Steps between C-alpha positions, in 0.01 A plus 500: 500500500632491145358157456160620588529787256594265220198288574276799503641621171441170342142491622440848373620418150291178486806280443606193689601141470138372466433700183793340325374147597154554347644602162719190479212259571285659223776460244548131590125423474474653150804309381353172629173541310676600179721191525199275564312634194805447283531140624131427426527649151812294431334177617192573282720555195682172565169308521377655173826414325475137618137469382573651159804276460294191584230592247759560227662165582173300480362671189720310244422166669126563478523614139701190405254255662455195264156434348467168680537671838174690466191374678255781433127461442541567129734203451276276709200597287698431183605156626141426602379603153752265334393217732131554418580508128692171526208343688257625234716365216534168682123485548441567130754233412330249732161585347633451147664173604174378654310594186759323283467187713122511462534544126744211463261259677241528218600231255389499141195288435455415869305789653138416418369197684185293463308728738586804288381326185170389657420850626592669171305256282192521724510879481519516120264202443217699653576799278527293185179311578301823525656640184698772677833477326790698651656783294690374197294182467199424279223247559541191286272203553489421867810701592702815446793499263743764374407622151762324293785573742760225531706435809817713494658445838700226667613433857854618567494774236391864517150581384521642143432872473219454250301269730196664656439405865242594760498526877350213694175607675560604864237257629688213338832623645341488845406136446835379369713730717727792412801425280849491653695825531639601162233311300151561369210307344392568146247349261601445140201379296381193695817453704586627849870577533737579783757743361799681653462874539750694291625218277159355406643149541226235497544283810189280498156477339149352520405438138194456277226632723268529198503123434337395828 
């Protein structure tokens, strides 16, 4: 009967073995979650430390990258600009070389041919016959002559500065053809000259148009 009394007393006070078991399980569960959170926080800190260490390790290597290792758009544009400039300079050089070759093919005293002379003399013969003397010439007899002006030029030498010359009429240039690059036609008194532009060198001539 004592045993029954003890059980009753325990029930009356609300104590017993089951109450003690519930308290222990609650303490264990809280400890588990606290441990898990600490582990997650530790792992996160380790990952951050590794990332920061990797960035600090790569930064000097990136900063010390040699100039030739770059392949950015800016460098490509700069190289393209240099290439275009070299092509342009080469093109200008080729053009000058071509012009020089053309110039060197005109030999002194050998440009005007018989066809040139026939066309030029026919053109001025008609003017002289009708009494229409070109500028710088005066009518004398059956032709046009310079008023007392003597010949002052010679093939292979620059045209003297004091010599007055006139442009050849465009309609005559059409008939005899345009002069080579770097040259021009000019009329001095009754002579048609081919002279070099810049130097004034006399290359060839059709002379004495007024004596036809």
